[in-house]
MDAnalysis code that builds the backbone (N, CA, C; Angstrom):
import MDAnalysis as mda
import numpy as np

u = mda.Universe.empty(627, n_residues=209, atom_resindex=np.repeat(np.arange(209), 3), trajectory=True)
u.add_TopologyAttr("name", ["N", "CA", "C"] * 209)
u.add_TopologyAttr("resid", np.arange(1, 210))
u.add_TopologyAttr("resname", ["MET", "LYS", "LYS", "ILE", "ILE", "ASN", "ASN", "TRP", "HIS", "TYR", "VAL", "SER", "VAL", "TYR", "LEU", "ALA", "GLY", "MET", "VAL", "ALA", "LEU", "LEU", "ALA", "ILE", "PHE", "LEU", "PRO", "VAL", "ASN", "GLU", "THR", "GLN", "LYS", "CYS", "LEU", "LEU", "ALA", "ALA", "ASN", "VAL", "VAL", "LEU", "LEU", "LEU", "HIS", "PHE", "PHE", "GLU", "GLU", "PHE", "GLY", "PHE", "PRO", "GLY", "GLY", "PHE", "PRO", "LEU", "MET", "GLY", "ILE", "LYS", "VAL", "LEU", "MET", "GLY", "SER", "ASP", "GLU", "MET", "ASP", "LYS", "THR", "LYS", "TRP", "ASP", "CYS", "ASN", "ASN", "LEU", "SER", "SER", "MET", "PHE", "GLY", "ASN", "TRP", "GLY", "PHE", "LEU", "PHE", "LEU", "VAL", "TYR", "ILE", "LEU", "PRO", "ILE", "ILE", "LEU", "PRO", "GLY", "VAL", "ARG", "PHE", "LEU", "THR", "LEU", "ALA", "ALA", "MET", "MET", "PHE", "LEU", "PHE", "ALA", "GLU", "VAL", "PHE", "MET", "HIS", "LEU", "VAL", "LEU", "PHE", "ASN", "VAL", "LYS", "LEU", "LYS", "THR", "LYS", "TYR", "ASN", "ALA", "GLY", "MET", "ILE", "THR", "GLY", "VAL", "PHE", "GLY", "THR", "ALA", "PRO", "ILE", "GLY", "ILE", "TYR", "TYR", "PHE", "ALA", "SER", "VAL", "TYR", "ASP", "PRO", "SER", "LEU", "PHE", "LYS", "TRP", "TYR", "ASP", "PHE", "ALA", "ILE", "ALA", "VAL", "ILE", "TRP", "PHE", "ILE", "ALA", "CYS", "PHE", "VAL", "PHE", "CYS", "PHE", "ARG", "SER", "LYS", "LEU", "TYR", "TRP", "GLY", "LEU", "GLY", "ARG", "LYS", "ASP", "GLY", "TYR", "THR", "LEU", "THR", "ASP", "GLN", "SER", "ALA", "PHE", "GLY", "ALA", "GLY", "HIS", "LEU", "LYS"])
u.atoms.positions = np.array([
    [12.785, -5.195, 18.851],
    [12.281, -4.280, 17.830],
    [12.684, -4.739, 16.430],
    [13.942, -5.197, 16.306],
    [14.418, -5.638, 14.994],
    [13.603, -6.834, 14.504],
    [13.211, -7.715, 15.434],
    [12.412, -8.882, 15.043],
    [11.052, -8.448, 14.508],
    [10.465, -7.449, 15.142],
    [9.172, -6.940, 14.678],
    [9.316, -6.329, 13.292],
    [10.362, -5.537, 13.100],
    [10.582, -4.891, 11.801],
    [10.782, -5.928, 10.702],
    [11.554, -6.966, 10.997],
    [11.812, -7.987, 9.981],
    [10.602, -8.879, 9.708],
    [9.592, -8.744, 10.540],
    [8.345, -9.492, 10.328],
    [7.158, -8.547, 10.202],
    [7.418, -7.334, 9.729],
    [6.385, -6.298, 9.698],
    [5.184, -6.707, 8.855],
    [5.408, -7.484, 7.794],
    [4.301, -7.898, 6.925],
    [3.406, -8.927, 7.610],
    [3.968, -9.715, 8.532],
    [3.144, -10.629, 9.321],
    [2.368, -9.849, 10.385],
    [3.025, -8.862, 10.978],
    [2.354, -7.997, 11.948],
    [1.165, -7.298, 11.288],
    [1.304, -6.977, 10.006],
    [0.239, -6.296, 9.273],
    [-1.057, -7.105, 9.264],
    [-0.935, -8.430, 9.247],
    [-2.126, -9.287, 9.252],
    [-2.885, -9.120, 10.560],
    [-2.160, -9.100, 11.682],
    [-2.799, -8.909, 12.980],
    [-3.418, -7.515, 13.080],
    [-2.724, -6.524, 12.540],
    [-3.270, -5.168, 12.541],
    [-4.549, -5.102, 11.714],
    [-4.579, -5.841, 10.605],
    [-5.780, -5.883, 9.770],
    [-6.959, -6.421, 10.567],
    [-6.724, -7.455, 11.365],
    [-7.781, -8.012, 12.198],
    [-8.283, -7.017, 13.234],
    [-7.361, -6.269, 13.832],
    [-7.738, -5.264, 14.826],
    [-8.574, -4.154, 14.197],
    [-8.158, -3.699, 13.015],
    [-8.895, -2.635, 12.331],
    [-10.282, -3.122, 11.928],
    [-10.368, -4.380, 11.492],
    [-11.663, -4.950, 11.108],
    [-12.617, -4.952, 12.303],
    [-12.111, -5.281, 13.478],
    [-12.946, -5.265, 14.684],
    [-13.410, -3.852, 15.012],
    [-12.524, -2.871, 14.815],
    [-12.906, -1.476, 15.045],
    [-14.030, -1.074, 14.099],
    [-13.921, -1.491, 12.854],
    [-14.948, -1.148, 11.859],
    [-16.295, -1.757, 12.229],
    [-16.256, -2.931, 12.848],
    [-17.485, -3.632, 13.206],
    [-18.139, -3.037, 14.449],
    [-17.326, -2.733, 15.436],
    [-17.884, -2.376, 16.743],
    [-17.922, -0.874, 17.046],
    [-17.118, -0.073, 16.352],
    [-17.161, 1.367, 16.617],
    [-18.338, 2.009, 15.888],
    [-18.944, 3.021, 16.494],
    [-20.055, 3.735, 15.821],
    [-19.502, 4.694, 14.775],
    [-19.231, 4.197, 13.584],
    [-18.626, 5.022, 12.545],
    [-19.613, 5.247, 11.407],
    [-19.407, 6.346, 10.658],
    [-20.276, 6.622, 9.513],
    [-19.777, 5.861, 8.287],
    [-20.490, 6.010, 7.165],
    [-20.168, 5.234, 5.974],
    [-18.792, 5.577, 5.405],
    [-18.439, 6.858, 5.450],
    [-17.115, 7.248, 4.951],
    [-16.020, 6.615, 5.791],
    [-16.183, 6.641, 7.104],
    [-15.192, 6.036, 7.989],
    [-15.121, 4.526, 7.795],
    [-16.270, 3.906, 7.530],
    [-16.269, 2.466, 7.254],
    [-15.461, 2.154, 5.997],
    [-15.604, 2.982, 4.976],
    [-14.842, 2.792, 3.744],
    [-13.344, 2.931, 4.007],
    [-12.981, 3.920, 4.806],
    [-11.572, 4.143, 5.120],
    [-11.004, 2.997, 5.947],
    [-11.775, 2.533, 6.923],
    [-11.321, 1.407, 7.738],
    [-11.205, 0.143, 6.897],
    [-12.167, -0.064, 6.006],
    [-12.105, -1.227, 5.117],
    [-10.863, -1.158, 4.230],
    [-10.548, 0.046, 3.749],
    [-9.353, 0.226, 2.918],
    [-8.090, -0.101, 3.712],
    [-8.066, 0.303, 4.973],
    [-6.917, -0.010, 5.828],
    [-6.752, -1.515, 5.985],
    [-7.860, -2.213, 6.196],
    [-7.810, -3.670, 6.341],
    [-7.241, -4.313, 5.077],
    [-7.786, -3.923, 3.931],
    [-7.350, -4.510, 2.663],
    [-5.876, -4.211, 2.395],
    [-5.442, -2.991, 2.657],
    [-4.057, -2.634, 2.365],
    [-3.075, -3.324, 3.309],
    [-3.470, -3.523, 4.551],
    [-2.612, -4.272, 5.473],
    [-2.452, -5.718, 4.995],
    [-3.533, -6.302, 4.501],
    [-3.446, -7.642, 3.920],
    [-2.660, -7.608, 2.607],
    [-2.779, -6.496, 1.900],
    [-2.036, -6.282, 0.649],
    [-0.535, -6.358, 0.907],
    [-0.087, -5.757, 2.007],
    [1.332, -5.797, 2.345],
    [1.793, -7.239, 2.554],
    [0.927, -8.042, 3.188],
    [1.295, -9.438, 3.410],
    [1.388, -10.188, 2.083],
    [0.453, -9.930, 1.180],
    [0.504, -10.597, -0.123],
    [1.772, -10.206, -0.883],
    [2.174, -8.954, -0.764],
    [3.349, -8.470, -1.488],
    [4.664, -8.972, -0.893],
    [4.730, -9.041, 0.456],
    [6.006, -9.355, 1.112],
    [6.011, -10.663, 1.893],
    [4.815, -11.184, 2.217],
    [4.735, -12.411, 2.998],
    [4.486, -13.617, 2.127],
    [3.259, -13.782, 1.706],
    [2.921, -14.873, 0.791],
    [1.955, -14.390, -0.276],
    [2.247, -14.608, -1.565],
    [3.455, -15.302, -2.038],
    [4.724, -14.460, -2.012],
    [4.600, -13.147, -1.763],
    [5.785, -12.293, -1.757],
    [6.281, -12.013, -3.169],
    [7.408, -11.327, -3.242],
    [8.020, -11.045, -4.541],
    [7.846, -9.633, -5.048],
    [7.186, -8.781, -4.273],
    [6.991, -7.419, -4.759],
    [8.301, -6.645, -4.915],
    [9.284, -6.804, -4.007],
    [10.542, -6.056, -4.203],
    [11.177, -6.290, -5.565],
    [11.205, -7.539, -6.038],
    [11.772, -7.806, -7.355],
    [10.966, -7.108, -8.438],
    [9.639, -7.126, -8.308],
    [8.789, -6.413, -9.262],
    [9.112, -4.933, -9.278],
    [9.285, -4.363, -8.084],
    [9.602, -2.945, -7.988],
    [10.923, -2.616, -8.642],
    [11.909, -3.483, -8.423],
    [13.223, -3.280, -9.028],
    [13.125, -3.311, -10.545],
    [12.360, -4.259, -11.076],
    [12.252, -4.413, -12.526],
    [11.403, -3.325, -13.170],
    [10.221, -3.096, -12.611],
    [9.262, -2.196, -13.262],
    [9.473, -0.739, -12.867],
    [9.603, -0.482, -11.577],
    [9.688, 0.909, -11.115],
    [11.096, 1.472, -11.207],
    [12.109, 0.603, -11.048],
    [13.485, 1.084, -11.088],
    [14.178, 0.761, -12.407],
    [13.568, -0.103, -13.237],
    [14.149, -0.428, -14.536],
    [15.453, -1.176, -14.456],
    [15.600, -2.028, -13.429],
    [16.849, -2.769, -13.238],
    [16.585, -4.271, -13.300],
    [17.585, -5.019, -13.774],
    [17.499, -6.475, -13.815],
    [18.395, -7.111, -12.753],
    [18.836, -6.312, -11.794],
    [19.701, -6.817, -10.727],
    [18.969, -7.871, -9.890],
    [19.552, -9.072, -9.773],
    [18.932, -10.162, -9.035],
    [19.565, -10.400, -7.671],
    [20.620, -9.682, -7.368],
    [21.267, -9.806, -6.052],
    [20.574, -8.840, -5.098],
    [19.748, -9.382, -4.203],
    [18.942, -8.522, -3.323],
    [19.799, -7.687, -2.383],
    [21.055, -8.122, -2.128],
    [21.927, -7.352, -1.242],
    [22.389, -6.052, -1.892],
    [22.197, -5.938, -3.209],
    [22.590, -4.719, -3.916],
    [21.411, -3.746, -4.093],
    [20.231, -4.167, -3.632],
    [19.072, -3.283, -3.695],
    [19.087, -2.348, -2.497],
    [18.676, -1.112, -2.687],
    [18.497, -0.200, -1.546],
    [17.089, -0.413, -0.985],
    [16.826, -1.656, -0.610],
    [15.497, -2.046, -0.127],
    [15.668, -3.160, 0.899],
    [15.075, -3.001, 2.047],
    [15.102, -4.040, 3.070],
    [13.794, -3.973, 3.865],
    [13.702, -4.734, 4.918],
    [12.474, -4.730, 5.709],
    [12.231, -3.388, 6.401],
    [13.304, -2.708, 6.778],
    [13.144, -1.421, 7.456],
    [12.561, -0.378, 6.512],
    [13.120, -0.260, 5.316],
    [12.605, 0.725, 4.367],
    [11.216, 0.331, 3.872],
    [10.983, -0.973, 3.729],
    [9.674, -1.442, 3.276],
    [8.592, -1.143, 4.309],
    [8.907, -1.370, 5.573],
    [7.956, -1.060, 6.639],
    [7.693, 0.440, 6.703],
    [8.775, 1.218, 6.647],
    [8.624, 2.673, 6.692],
    [7.763, 3.164, 5.536],
    [8.061, 2.702, 4.330],
    [7.337, 3.173, 3.157],
    [5.876, 2.795, 3.181],
    [5.588, 1.525, 3.433],
    [4.206, 1.051, 3.366],
    [3.370, 1.507, 4.553],
    [3.887, 1.369, 5.749],
    [3.122, 1.827, 6.919],
    [3.033, 3.352, 6.947],
    [4.101, 4.009, 6.500],
    [4.077, 5.472, 6.464],
    [3.026, 5.980, 5.497],
    [2.969, 5.371, 4.309],
    [1.969, 5.766, 3.317],
    [0.567, 5.460, 3.832],
    [0.406, 4.323, 4.479],
    [-0.899, 3.960, 5.043],
    [-1.357, 5.009, 6.047],
    [-0.444, 5.458, 6.901],
    [-0.808, 6.465, 7.898],
    [-1.187, 7.787, 7.249],
    [-0.349, 8.263, 6.337],
    [-0.568, 9.574, 5.735],
    [-1.813, 9.623, 4.849],
    [-2.075, 8.546, 4.120],
    [-3.156, 8.567, 3.130],
    [-4.444, 7.931, 3.636],
    [-4.348, 6.940, 4.538],
    [-5.567, 6.222, 4.929],
    [-5.964, 6.360, 6.395],
    [-5.019, 6.729, 7.252],
    [-5.370, 6.913, 8.663],
    [-5.639, 8.387, 8.973],
    [-4.860, 9.280, 8.377],
    [-5.087, 10.716, 8.606],
    [-6.522, 11.160, 8.304],
    [-7.150, 10.714, 7.197],
    [-8.531, 11.156, 6.943],
    [-9.527, 10.678, 7.989],
    [-9.187, 9.612, 8.715],
    [-10.052, 9.179, 9.820],
    [-9.863, 10.109, 11.016],
    [-8.615, 10.510, 11.239],
    [-8.295, 11.411, 12.352],
    [-8.781, 12.827, 12.064],
    [-8.694, 13.240, 10.780],
    [-9.066, 14.608, 10.377],
    [-10.188, 14.564, 9.343],
    [-11.394, 14.166, 9.748],
    [-12.493, 14.026, 8.782],
    [-12.910, 15.337, 8.122],
    [-12.597, 16.468, 8.764],
    [-12.967, 17.756, 8.195],
    [-12.103, 18.170, 7.017],
    [-10.936, 17.544, 6.881],
    [-10.044, 17.859, 5.759],
    [-10.453, 16.931, 4.614],
    [-11.379, 17.375, 3.796],
    [-12.058, 16.473, 2.865],
    [-11.165, 15.936, 1.753],
    [-10.152, 16.701, 1.347],
    [-9.316, 16.209, 0.256],
    [-8.549, 14.958, 0.680],
    [-8.355, 14.774, 1.992],
    [-7.669, 13.581, 2.476],
    [-8.483, 12.325, 2.171],
    [-9.797, 12.419, 2.384],
    [-10.668, 11.282, 2.059],
    [-10.657, 11.009, 0.565],
    [-10.730, 12.082, -0.233],
    [-10.681, 11.906, -1.688],
    [-9.380, 11.223, -2.116],
    [-8.270, 11.647, -1.538],
    [-6.973, 11.068, -1.886],
    [-6.963, 9.574, -1.599],
    [-7.498, 9.194, -0.438],
    [-7.526, 7.785, -0.053],
    [-8.378, 6.966, -1.019],
    [-9.554, 7.472, -1.339],
    [-10.459, 6.723, -2.210],
    [-9.959, 6.693, -3.658],
    [-9.353, 7.772, -4.113],
    [-8.836, 7.809, -5.480],
    [-7.624, 6.899, -5.648],
    [-6.789, 6.817, -4.618],
    [-5.596, 5.981, -4.741],
    [-5.951, 4.500, -4.832],
    [-7.124, 4.126, -4.356],
    [-7.557, 2.736, -4.506],
    [-7.570, 2.334, -5.978],
    [-7.974, 3.269, -6.842],
    [-8.008, 2.980, -8.276],
    [-6.605, 2.988, -8.882],
    [-5.696, 3.751, -8.263],
    [-4.300, 3.704, -8.696],
    [-3.721, 2.316, -8.412],
    [-4.103, 1.732, -7.274],
    [-3.676, 0.368, -6.945],
    [-4.189, -0.616, -7.995],
    [-5.443, -0.455, -8.381],
    [-6.029, -1.338, -9.386],
    [-5.254, -1.226, -10.697],
    [-4.967, -0.006, -11.128],
    [-4.238, 0.200, -12.382],
    [-2.852, -0.436, -12.325],
    [-2.156, -0.204, -11.208],
    [-0.783, -0.718, -11.103],
    [-0.750, -2.238, -11.135],
    [-1.655, -2.870, -10.365],
    [-1.590, -4.323, -10.240],
    [-2.345, -5.073, -11.337],
    [-3.335, -4.438, -11.931],
    [-4.080, -5.115, -12.993],
    [-3.457, -4.870, -14.366],
    [-2.892, -3.669, -14.548],
    [-2.380, -3.301, -15.873],
    [-0.859, -3.157, -15.894],
    [-0.339, -2.183, -15.139],
    [1.075, -1.814, -15.244],
    [2.027, -2.989, -15.048],
    [1.923, -3.651, -13.901],
    [2.869, -4.733, -13.613],
    [2.695, -5.915, -14.563],
    [1.459, -6.268, -14.861],
    [1.229, -7.413, -15.751],
    [1.725, -7.143, -17.173],
    [1.510, -5.922, -17.665],
    [1.978, -5.574, -19.006],
    [3.504, -5.544, -19.046],
    [4.114, -4.897, -18.069],
    [5.571, -4.773, -18.051],
    [6.261, -6.124, -17.862],
    [5.675, -6.981, -17.006],
    [6.303, -8.262, -16.703],
    [5.787, -9.394, -17.581],
    [4.753, -9.086, -18.381],
    [4.122, -10.100, -19.241],
    [3.621, -11.285, -18.415],
    [2.881, -10.968, -17.365],
    [2.339, -11.982, -16.465],
    [0.831, -11.821, -16.341],
    [0.196, -12.833, -15.762],
    [-1.231, -12.758, -15.467],
    [-1.476, -12.479, -13.993],
    [-0.445, -12.677, -13.184],
    [-0.523, -12.398, -11.738],
    [0.752, -11.723, -11.304],
    [0.643, -10.798, -10.375],
    [1.812, -10.179, -9.773],
    [1.569, -10.065, -8.274],
    [2.634, -9.979, -7.507],
    [2.526, -9.949, -6.050],
    [1.697, -8.758, -5.587],
    [0.550, -9.048, -4.982],
    [-0.326, -7.989, -4.502],
    [-1.569, -7.809, -5.339],
    [-1.699, -8.567, -6.438],
    [-2.803, -8.333, -7.361],
    [-4.169, -8.716, -6.774],
    [-4.240, -9.785, -6.006],
    [-5.526, -10.228, -5.467],
    [-6.128, -9.146, -4.574],
    [-5.363, -8.707, -3.587],
    [-5.856, -7.668, -2.684],
    [-5.856, -6.302, -3.365],
    [-4.867, -6.067, -4.235],
    [-4.741, -4.768, -4.885],
    [-5.827, -4.482, -5.896],
    [-6.464, -5.519, -6.408],
    [-7.544, -5.337, -7.388],
    [-8.896, -5.688, -6.791],
    [-9.024, -6.931, -6.336],
    [-10.320, -7.417, -5.871],
    [-10.660, -6.949, -4.452],
    [-9.657, -6.405, -3.768],
    [-9.915, -5.843, -2.445],
    [-10.206, -4.360, -2.494],
    [-9.405, -3.621, -3.247],
    [-9.541, -2.165, -3.251],
    [-10.659, -1.660, -4.157],
    [-10.827, -2.288, -5.324],
    [-11.818, -1.803, -6.294],
    [-13.237, -1.733, -5.731],
    [-13.739, -2.772, -5.045],
    [-15.100, -2.701, -4.510],
    [-15.294, -1.555, -3.514],
    [-14.260, -1.270, -2.729],
    [-14.363, -0.185, -1.751],
    [-14.467, 1.158, -2.469],
    [-13.587, 1.379, -3.449],
    [-13.610, 2.632, -4.194],
    [-14.901, 2.820, -4.958],
    [-15.375, 1.753, -5.594],
    [-16.628, 1.837, -6.352],
    [-17.802, 2.122, -5.428],
    [-17.835, 1.434, -4.290],
    [-18.932, 1.644, -3.335],
    [-18.926, 3.082, -2.817],
    [-17.731, 3.598, -2.507],
    [-17.655, 4.962, -1.974],
    [-18.198, 5.975, -2.977],
    [-17.704, 5.932, -4.206],
    [-18.114, 6.944, -5.191],
    [-19.530, 6.732, -5.713],
    [-20.043, 5.496, -5.621],
    [-21.402, 5.224, -6.095],
    [-22.460, 5.460, -5.029],
    [-22.116, 5.248, -3.751],
    [-23.139, 5.267, -2.707],
    [-22.881, 6.230, -1.550],
    [-21.637, 6.618, -1.348],
    [-21.303, 7.443, -0.166],
    [-20.906, 8.856, -0.558],
    [-20.168, 9.000, -1.616],
    [-19.644, 10.295, -2.071],
    [-20.767, 11.303, -2.308],
    [-20.606, 12.481, -1.724],
    [-21.569, 13.577, -1.882],
    [-20.874, 14.725, -2.602],
    [-21.145, 14.919, -3.886],
    [-20.436, 15.947, -4.662],
    [-20.631, 17.361, -4.135],
    [-21.706, 17.603, -3.405],
    [-21.959, 18.950, -2.884],
    [-20.946, 19.353, -1.816],
    [-20.232, 18.378, -1.270],
    [-19.272, 18.660, -0.203],
    [-17.887, 19.025, -0.733],
    [-17.676, 18.863, -2.034],
    [-16.341, 19.050, -2.588],
    [-16.321, 20.104, -3.699],
    [-15.173, 20.737, -3.833],
    [-14.903, 21.654, -4.934],
    [-13.991, 20.944, -5.934],
    [-13.913, 21.480, -7.155],
    [-13.077, 20.842, -8.165],
    [-11.624, 20.747, -7.735],
    [-11.169, 21.771, -6.990],
    [-9.762, 21.776, -6.611],
    [-9.447, 20.763, -5.517],
    [-10.475, 20.244, -4.837],
    [-10.237, 19.188, -3.858],
    [-9.639, 17.957, -4.533],
    [-10.079, 17.681, -5.765],
    [-9.546, 16.536, -6.498],
    [-8.086, 16.766, -6.875],
    [-7.771, 17.990, -7.295],
    [-6.389, 18.310, -7.660],
    [-5.474, 18.201, -6.436],
    [-5.931, 18.748, -5.314],
    [-5.129, 18.676, -4.090],
    [-4.972, 17.234, -3.635],
    [-6.035, 16.433, -3.802],
    [-5.982, 15.029, -3.403],
    [-4.909, 14.279, -4.184],
    [-4.846, 14.518, -5.503],
    [-3.845, 13.852, -6.334],
    [-2.450, 14.313, -5.941],
    [-2.282, 15.602, -5.755],
    [-0.976, 16.139, -5.339],
    [-0.561, 15.524, -4.007],
    [-1.529, 15.380, -3.107],
    [-1.240, 14.838, -1.780],
    [-0.729, 13.406, -1.858],
    [-1.460, 12.523, -2.567],
    [-0.985, 11.137, -2.536],
    [0.284, 10.944, -3.354],
    [0.520, 11.805, -4.343],
    [1.795, 11.734, -5.063],
    [2.930, 12.176, -4.148],
    [2.706, 13.263, -3.404],
    [3.721, 13.760, -2.473],
    [4.022, 12.718, -1.401],
    [2.973, 12.067, -0.903],
    [3.158, 11.031, 0.116],
    [3.939, 9.859, -0.452],
    [3.645, 9.486, -1.697],
    [4.360, 8.386, -2.347],
    [5.843, 8.724, -2.490],
    [6.130, 9.933, -2.936],
    [7.522, 10.353, -3.117],
    [8.259, 10.337, -1.784],
    [7.628, 10.868, -0.735],
    [8.264, 10.899, 0.583],
    [8.492, 9.485, 1.113],
    [7.494, 8.623, 0.979],
    [7.564, 7.289, 1.572],
    [8.421, 6.309, 0.784],
    [8.536, 6.509, -0.539],
    [9.224, 5.523, -1.366],
    [10.354, 6.073, -2.233],
    [10.546, 7.383, -2.238],
    [11.592, 7.938, -3.090],
    [12.452, 8.982, -2.371],
    [12.241, 9.187, -1.114],
    [12.990, 10.206, -0.389],
    [14.362, 9.681, 0.051],
    [15.248, 10.578, 0.438],
    [16.565, 10.191, 0.950],
    [16.419, 9.339, 2.207],
    [15.377, 9.625, 2.995],
    [15.140, 8.837, 4.203],
    [14.856, 7.381, 3.841],
    [13.988, 7.173, 2.835],
    [13.662, 5.807, 2.403],
    [14.910, 5.076, 1.923],
    [15.695, 5.715, 1.043],
    [16.883, 5.059, 0.515],
    [17.902, 4.804, 1.623],
    [18.009, 5.743, 2.557],
    [18.949, 5.569, 3.667],
    [18.581, 4.380, 4.548],
    [17.306, 4.239, 4.849],
    [16.856, 3.099, 5.651],
    [17.111, 1.793, 4.915],
    [16.980, 1.830, 3.593],
    [17.178, 0.626, 2.795],
    [18.611, 0.132, 2.769],
    [19.558, 0.962, 3.214],
    [20.969, 0.565, 3.217],
    [21.437, 0.062, 4.579],
    [20.590, 0.138, 5.591],
    [20.982, -0.269, 6.940],
    [21.059, -1.786, 7.056],
    [22.038, -2.248, 7.807],
    [22.251, -3.675, 7.986],
    [21.283, -4.257, 9.020],
    [21.041, -5.547, 8.899],
    [20.237, -6.252, 9.884],
    [18.775, -6.396, 9.533],
    [18.386, -5.905, 8.346],
    [16.974, -5.950, 7.962],
    [16.792, -6.570, 6.571],
    [17.644, -7.525, 6.250],
    [17.640, -8.132, 4.921],
    [16.322, -8.845, 4.629],
    [15.837, -8.680, 3.429],
    [14.628, -9.372, 2.990],
    [14.893, -10.866, 2.863],
    [13.913, -11.682, 3.217],
    [14.042, -13.114, 2.952],
    [13.898, -13.333, 1.445],
    [14.320, -14.501, 0.977],
    [14.174, -14.796, -0.449],
    [12.709, -14.800, -0.869],
    [11.828, -15.268, 0.023],
    [10.412, -15.285, -0.333],
    [9.858, -13.884, -0.447],
    [10.233, -13.000, 0.488],
    [9.776, -11.602, 0.400],
    [10.311, -10.944, -0.869],
    [11.574, -11.186, -1.145],
    [12.226, -10.515, -2.274],
    [11.785, -11.040, -3.627],
    [11.724, -12.371, -3.764],
    [11.520, -12.969, -5.084],
    [10.165, -13.671, -5.252],
    [9.512, -13.982, -4.148],
    [8.233, -14.670, -4.226],
    [8.361, -16.167, -4.061],
    [7.296, -16.791, -3.592],
    [7.315, -18.225, -3.336],
    [7.628, -19.032, -4.588],
    [7.162, -18.562, -5.748],
    [7.380, -19.290, -6.994],
    [8.844, -19.426, -7.361],
    [9.679, -18.467, -6.934],
    [11.101, -18.504, -7.272],
    [11.877, -19.455, -6.370],
    [11.220, -19.976, -5.321],
    [11.929, -20.826, -4.375],
    [11.833, -22.301, -4.758],
    [11.008, -22.610, -5.749],
    [10.814, -24.006, -6.133],
    [11.976, -24.500, -6.994],
])
């Protein structure tokens, strides 16, 4: 189990392939196709952030936590907390709306958060770090944006939603983010031994040269 956890970002690639096959062969509607496509992209997104080129943890420490600490052993972040946070958020925000299609704000939350990914990876991280690329930007921008645009341009039916569905959707994905990445459970998992990030996961391939 520990080996799987320490390689969770590689496992994500195989899961992406499985989900892609489900999207192709299962009789799903357009909304479900968008959700499945989002799952595929985000699973690959995890690999870009933590596998190759990696380096998202350092970005998170600098931008989200406001720290310049370069000793990864002093971060409350490891493979266990990273797997919990990313897979947990994926389940709550992108898998639940497939399981519960009648709860419409869940679908809205999933599709709206795609644009939050675009903002974070295209604007926030690049501006804060003064870079043109950041770990996760390829999948986080060029993978998620087309899905979100397609959904709201071609699939979204405004007659099915009320104004408060959008408010609940935003509250939902913020709550999920806080639980998955800022809760005591997340920080506690990040302090457990045996799940240390590799240098490539922590700092990115570019820092290893």
